[in-house]
N, C-alpha and C positions, 0 to 999 in steps of 0.2 A: 816532801818539803825541801830536802837538800837539792834534788834535781831541779826543782822550781827556782831556787835561788841561783843555781849555776846557769840556768836558762837566761837569767837577766843579762849576763855579760857574754852569752854565746852568740857569735855573729852568724852562725849557721844552724841548719836544722829546723825542725818544727817546734812549736810550743803548744802543749795541750791546753784545753780550756781550763782545767783545774790549776795547771802551772801558771797560766796567765793571770788567773784570779788571785793566787797567792802573791805573785810578783807585784800586781797592781796595788793590793791592799798594803803591803809592806812599804812600797815606794810612796804611796799617798800619805801614809802615816808619818814617814820621815819628812815628806814635803811640808805637812802642816806644822810639825814640830819646829822645823827650820824657819818657816814663815812667821809663826807666832813668836818665836824667840827673837827673831830679828826685829819684829814690830815692838815687842814689849821691852826689850833690853837695849838693842843696838841703837834704835832710833831715839832712845831716851838718853843715850850717852853723849859725852862731849865729843862732837865730831872733829874738833880741832886737835884732839889727841891722835897722832898717827895710828896707834894700835887699833882704835875703834874704827877708823876709816878702813884700814886693811881688813879687819875682821868682817866688816860689813860687805866688802867686795868678795871675800871668801864665801860668805853665806849666799850671796847672790849667784856666784858661780856654781855652788853646790845645788841650789834650787834649779838652775838652768840645766845642770847635768842630769838631775833626776827627771826633769821634763823630757830630755832627750832619750833617756832610757825607756820612759813610758811610751814615747813616740815609737821607738824601735820595737818594743814588745807588741804594740798595736799593729805595726806593719807586719811582723812575723805571723801574728795570729790571723790577721785579715788575709794574708797571702795563703795561709793554710786553708782558709775558708773558701775564698773565691778563685785563687790560683792565678790572678791577673796582677802583675806587679804595680802598674801605674795606678790602678784603682786602690790597691792596698796602701800605697804611699799617700795618695790624695786624701783618703778617709782618715788615715793615721794623723796627718797634719791637721785636718779639721777637728778631729776628736781631741787632739792634744793642745794645739796652740790657738786655733781660731775660736773654739769654745771658751778657752781660758781668757782670751782677750775680750770676748764679748761679755762674759760675766763680770770681769773687772771693770769694763767701761760703763756698763749699765747696771751698777750695783744698787738695786732698788727693791721694790716690793716683789718683783718677779724673780728674785734671787733664789728662792726655794725651788721653784720649778726648774729654772736653768741649772742650778747646782745638782739637783736630783738627776737630771738627764745626763749632765756632764760627768759627775763623779760616781754615780751609782748605776743608773739604768743602762746607759750605753755600754759601759764595761761588762755588765752582767749579760747583755745580749751578745756581745762579742765573745764572751767566755763560753756561753752555752751553745752557740751556733755550731752545727756539725761541720767538719772539714769536707772539702770537695771529694765526692765519690765514696763517702763513708757509709757503712751499713747503719741505718738510723737506729734500729732496735738495739744492736750491739753497742752503738755509741752512747745512747741515752743510759743504758744500764751501767756502762763503765763510768760515765760522767757522774751519775748519781752516787755510785759507791765512792768515787774519789772525793766528791764534794762533801759527803758525810764525814769522810776521814779528815778532810781539811778543817771542817768546822769544829772538830774535837780539840784543835789546838787553841789554848787560851789567848795566845797572841793574835790570832786571826779574829776571834770574837771581840777582843779589845779594840782592834783596828776598826772593825765595822762600827762598834759603838762610838768610837772616837770621832769618826767622820760624820756619822749621822747626828751625833750630839752637837758638833760644831754648827752644822747646818740649821738644826732646830733652834739652838740658842740665838744664832744670828737673826733668824727669821722672827722670833719672838721680840727681839730688840727692835727690828724694823717696824713691826706692828705697833709697838709702844711709841716709837718716835713719830710714826705717821699720825697717831692719835694726838700727840702734842702739836704737830704742825697744823692739824685741822681744828684744834680746840678753839671754841668760841665760848669761853666760860662766862656764866652769869654770877659767879661767886668771886670775881676779881676784886681785890682791894685797891682803891685808887691811892696812889702814893703822891706825896707833896713834891713839887719841883721847886727847889730852893733858889733864891736869887743869886746872881753872880756878885763877886767882890773885886775890889781893886787891890791886888797883892803887891804892886810895885813899891819897892823899898821897905816892905814889911820884913820883920825878922822871921827866921825859921820857926821860932817858938810861937809867934803870933799865928802863922799859917797852920802850924800843927794844932793849935788850940781851936782854930776855926774848923779844921778837919774833924777833930774829936767831937765838937759840938754837934755837927751834922750827922756823924756816925751814930751818936747817942739817940737820935730820933729816926734812924733808919731801920729797915728790917734786919740789918746785921748788927744791931745793938749788942754791945759786949762791954761790960764794966772794966774789963782788963785790956781793952783794945789799945794798941799802940801801932802807929803807922809802920808798915813793913819797911825795914831799912834798905832792902834791895830796890824798893820803889821810890821812896822819898829821901833816902840817905844821902844823895848827892845834891840835894837842893841847897843853893847858896844863900847866905844871909844878906838881907837888905839889897837885893839886886832888882833889876827891872823885870817885868813880865809882859809878854806880848798882849796888847789890847785887842779885844774881840772885834772892835770896829775897824781894825787894820789887817785882818788876816786873809781877806779875799783879794783885795786890790791895793795897789800902791801907785803913788804919783812919782814919776821919775825925778821931777824937779823939787819934790818935797823933802825936807830934812827927815832922815830916817828915825831920828829920836822921838818923833811924834808917835811912833808905833807902840810906845810904852804907856800911852795915855788911855784913860778910861778903864772900864771893867776888864779884868784879866780873862783871857779865853780859857786858860786851864781851870779857872774857878768853876766853870760849868760842870766839870767832872769832879773836882776835889770837894765842892760844896754839895754834890749830889751822889753820895755813895751808892744809892740804889741803881744808878745808871752804870751797871757793871761793864757794859760796852758802850763806848762813845762813838760818834761818827763825826768826821771832819772832812773838809775839802782839802785834798792833798796837794793842791797847787795854789800859787799866788799869781795874780794877773796884773799886768800893767793897765792902769786906768786909761781907757780910750773912749771916744764917743760911741763906738760900736758896742762896747761892753757896759754902757751906763746902767742898763737894767740889771745885769748880773752883779755889778759892783754895789748897787743899792739894795739888793735883795737880802733882807734881814733873815729870811728863812734859811739862807746858806750859812748862817752862824750855827746851825745844827743844834738848836735847843728843842727838846721834845715838847709837843703840845700836851702830852699825857704819858704817865708811866703807871702801869698797873701790876699787881702781883697776885698770882694764883698759888696759894700755899700748898694746896693738895698736890698739884702737879709740879711745884717748884719752878714756876714759869713767870718771868718778868717780861712785860711787853712795853716797848717804847714806841710811841707813834709820833711821826714828824709830818708837818704840813709841807708838802712839796709843791714847787712851781715849775713852769716850763724850763726855767734855767737849770734845773736838776738834770736835764737831758741835753743841755746845750752842746753843740758840736763846733769844732774849730778847724774845719777842713781836714787837712792831712794830719793835724795834731790829735784828731779824734775827740771823744767825749770829755766832758768835765769829769774828773776822777774824785772818788771818795775813799776814805780810809777808816777802817775800824781801829779803835784804840782800846786795849784791855787794861788800862791803868787801874781802875777800881777792881776789876776781876782779879788781877794779879795781887793786889793788896790784900784781898780776902782769901787768897789761896787758890783761886780758880785759874790755874796756869795753862791749861790745855783747852783747845777749842776745835770744833769741826762744824761746818755749815751743813746740817742734815737736809735742808730744803731751801731753795731760792725760787722766787717768782719775779720775772722781768729784771733780774740782776745778773750781771756778767762779771766773773772774776777772771784773772789771768789763766788761760787754759793750760799753760805750762806747769805752773806751781801755784797753788792757792789753798785757802781754807776750805775750798770746795773741790778737793782732789777726787779723782775717779777710781783709785785702786783701793785695795784692802786696808792699807795703813796710810797711804799718801793723802795728805790733806789735813791731818791732825797737826795743828800749829801750836807752838809754845810761845806765849806772850813774853815779850822782852821789855815792855813799856816801863819807863821810869823817868823821873824828873831830874834834869841836869842842866847846868849852865851851858848855853850854846850861843853861837854868833849868827844864826840864820836870820834873826830879826834885824841885824845891822844897827842895833842900838849900842851906844858907847858902853863898854863894860859887859855887853852880852845880856841875854835874857834867860830866866829859868823857863824851860818848856819840856814837853814830852819828847823822848827820843827812845829808840831809833826808828827810822822808817822801815816797816816790814812789808815788802811788796806782796807777800802772800795774803795780806789783809786789804788790798786795794781792789776797788770794784767800780763799775759804772752802772747807771740806771738806764735801762732800755726804754721803758714806758711805765706809766702809772696806771693803777696802783702797783707798788712793788713791795717785796717782803723777803726777809732773811730769817730763818730759824736756826739757832746755833746751840749745840751741846757744849757745856762747860764741865770740866773735870778738875779735881784737885790733884789727882795723880794720873800719870800717863795711862790712857786706856789701852786695853789689849787689842781692840779693833774699833773702827770709827762709828759703828752703829751701837756700841755699848751704851746702855742707859746712863744718862748724865747725872752729875751731882746737882746741876742747875741748868735750866734752859732759858735762853734769852731770845726774844723775838723782836725784830725791828720792822716797822711798817712805815711806808711812805705813801701818804694819801693826799689827794688834791683838796 
């Protein structure tokens, strides 16, 4: 055991199969502990505090260092087996980094097979293959005796159980989530979609009472309910609210104060607590003859045609009627863009989200709610109501803020669908079974 640990940092000499096995198990165990600690604690910390930013960098450096040591051990062991340096280096890079990258990028139902090959099967094969020119009978006898000796160590058994356990738990979570994605329940309860209201110049108390009235008839009914102060606490008394008929297009020659008229766009969310995640168009366009169809398209006001709830699977499904304008392109400016808003989700405590499945939907590939790595993609909602000047109405308007680019997407073609996991507490990993699921469907 001690010799095996020394071999980790030894730049010279051979490494036995048993020594490689012990090194690999210990290193992988440390790797998983660091990765999950980083995911569960550091990514949940306030990154504006320098200490957490520095600590996060330290963890990433340590993880990279472990990967490099694993790579070096692969190289030593493979060189011992085949005796050809360039083949040893090439295979070591593939086994360490290429496989790691592939599993991270395609983190889906094939994860169990890919992880088994990468984390268990390939290292076992590398560990048991005899070195070049070895006497096979003598080698196997020696290997068997050393392997039995190694397996007596509790730490080795724990390491094996830890790695296999993580793989199995994650795979079971993926199977469960795939069931939610494909679910076409006949036991769904149809939920009422409440009408919009005009909030302009109403008091905070009046709007709060409207909110409470609709929560009392929702699936989140709670006699002690009070709006979350972090969501509604910055709402200003007797101010204007942006009208839903003025959120898609504007007339450059028109007085901007007209934008406060009519039903308030935020009331589609506040009056409908069951709509945990809202959808809105994230741009506003200048009204021109070319955009007449888009500007007059009421479907872009993003009010669902139906909302259903499956109590057994904790799944809410919101369906929207979509038109060709939902996929409209503007030359070099690209597609029309949509934005998810978690105003209601955050008010009821569902602060974290991850898109477990999308169909004909494209998020920002750099960073989004549909991230491609183990923890990347889990988004914390920041939505809240505050007074802003984006509406350009005198005195400003109460509206949802801030803009979160990780929640922005485009629709490639119809039908389209997003299935999202929602958690009240930061999940340890993105495939972790959710507290609630929310599915958004765009249909013609």
